[in-house]
C-alpha positions as CSV (number, residue, x, y, z in Angstrom):
1,M,104.9,99.6,96.8
2,S,101.4,99.4,98.1
3,E,98.7,102.0,97.5
4,K,98.6,103.0,101.2
5,K,102.3,103.9,101.1
6,E,101.9,105.8,97.8
7,K,99.1,107.9,99.2
8,G,101.2,108.9,102.2
9,K,99.3,106.9,104.8
10,K,101.9,105.6,107.2
11,L,101.2,102.2,108.9
12,K,101.6,102.1,112.7
13,G,102.0,99.4,115.3
14,L,100.9,95.9,114.6
15,A,99.9,96.8,111.0
16,K,103.4,98.1,110.2
17,I,105.0,94.9,111.6
18,L,102.6,92.6,109.6
19,D,103.0,94.7,106.4
20,D,106.8,94.4,106.7
21,N,106.6,90.6,107.1
22,L,103.8,89.9,104.6
23,S,104.5,92.3,101.7
24,P,107.2,90.0,100.2
25,L,104.4,87.6,99.4
26,N,103.4,89.9,96.6
27,Q,106.5,88.8,94.7
28,N,105.9,85.1,95.5
29,K,104.7,83.1,92.5
30,K,103.3,80.3,94.6
31,F,101.3,82.8,96.7
32,K,99.9,84.5,93.6
33,E,98.9,81.2,92.1
34,E,97.3,79.8,95.3
35,Y,95.3,83.0,96.0
36,K,94.6,84.3,92.5
37,D,90.8,84.0,93.1
38,A,90.8,84.8,96.8
39,D,88.9,87.6,98.5
40,I,89.7,87.3,102.2
41,K,89.9,89.9,105.0
42,I,91.4,89.0,108.4
43,L,91.4,91.3,111.4
44,I,94.3,90.9,113.8
45,N,93.7,92.8,117.0
46,A,96.1,93.2,119.9
47,V,93.6,94.3,122.5
48,D,96.2,96.2,124.5
49,G,97.5,98.1,121.4
50,R,96.2,101.3,119.8
51,W,96.2,99.9,116.3
52,A,94.7,96.7,114.8
53,A,95.6,95.3,111.4
54,L,93.3,94.3,108.6
55,I,95.0,91.8,106.2
56,K,93.4,91.8,102.8
57,I,94.1,89.1,100.2
58,I,92.4,90.0,97.0
59,K,93.2,88.3,93.7
60,G,96.7,87.3,94.6
61,I,97.7,90.6,96.2
62,I,98.2,91.0,100.0
63,E,97.7,94.4,101.6
64,V,97.7,95.4,105.3
65,E,95.7,98.3,106.5
66,G,96.0,99.9,110.0
67,V,92.8,100.4,111.9
68,R,92.3,102.4,115.1
69,N,91.7,99.9,117.9
70,N,88.3,100.8,119.3
71,K,85.0,99.0,119.3
72,E,83.4,101.2,116.7
73,E,86.2,100.9,114.2
74,I,86.8,97.2,114.2
75,T,83.3,95.9,113.7
76,K,82.5,93.3,111.1
77,E,79.9,95.6,109.6
78,K,82.3,98.5,109.2
79,L,85.4,96.6,108.0
80,G,83.8,93.5,106.4
81,W,86.3,91.1,107.8
82,D,85.9,87.3,107.2
83,G,87.9,86.2,110.2
84,K,89.3,87.7,113.4
85,L,92.1,86.9,115.8
86,E,92.0,88.9,119.1
87,T,94.5,88.6,122.0
88,T,97.2,90.6,123.8
89,T,100.4,91.8,122.1
90,E,102.5,89.4,124.2
91,I,100.5,86.3,123.2
92,L,100.4,87.5,119.6
93,L,104.2,87.8,119.4
94,N,104.6,84.4,121.1
95,I,102.4,82.8,118.5
96,A,104.3,84.5,115.7
97,M,107.7,83.4,117.1
98,G,106.4,79.8,117.6
99,K,106.8,79.9,121.4
100,I,103.3,78.7,122.1
101,S,102.7,75.0,121.8
102,T,99.4,73.6,120.3
103,L,98.3,72.5,123.8
104,S,99.0,75.9,125.2
105,F,97.2,77.6,122.3
106,M,94.1,75.4,122.9
107,G,94.2,76.3,126.6
108,K,94.3,80.0,125.8
109,L,91.3,79.5,123.4
110,I,89.3,77.7,126.1
111,T,90.1,80.4,128.7
112,R,89.3,83.1,126.1
113,K,92.8,84.7,126.3
114,I,92.7,84.2,122.5
115,K,89.5,84.9,120.7
116,I,89.0,83.7,117.1
117,K,86.0,84.2,114.9
118,N,85.8,82.0,111.8
119,M,88.8,79.7,112.5
120,K,88.9,78.5,108.9
121,K,89.7,82.0,107.5
122,V,92.2,82.8,110.3
123,M,94.1,79.6,109.6
124,V,95.0,81.1,106.2
125,L,97.6,83.0,108.2
126,T,99.5,79.8,108.9
127,N,99.7,79.1,105.2
128,L,100.9,82.7,104.5
129,F,103.7,82.5,107.0
130,A,104.7,79.1,105.6
131,L,105.1,80.6,102.2
132,L,107.6,83.2,103.4
């Protein structure tokens, strides 16, 4: 059980969904080996939602933290994220379910419907979901 749950903090919205999906990685030996020296923070922000999710991978342990979705709370200076993916909830769910093709994804990047800062760090997510 993660520290957040033990302290009584309840995750909401996107953070809860991501925590439910990613927490099994903490028992995955391949994940622990691959990310044993990692220190990565990725912010996932559904711009139309009230909560964003900060995914932390630190020394082979993954943790998801809920963050209020407002400009002051999700800054790089405040949270220290290494990469950021920002889009609407609908597009985010379509990406997660594999309903968006690579060409469509690129089109949404060009039209700024999907905003990514530090693509290399955000691409770690594809590896994480592949390990599930």
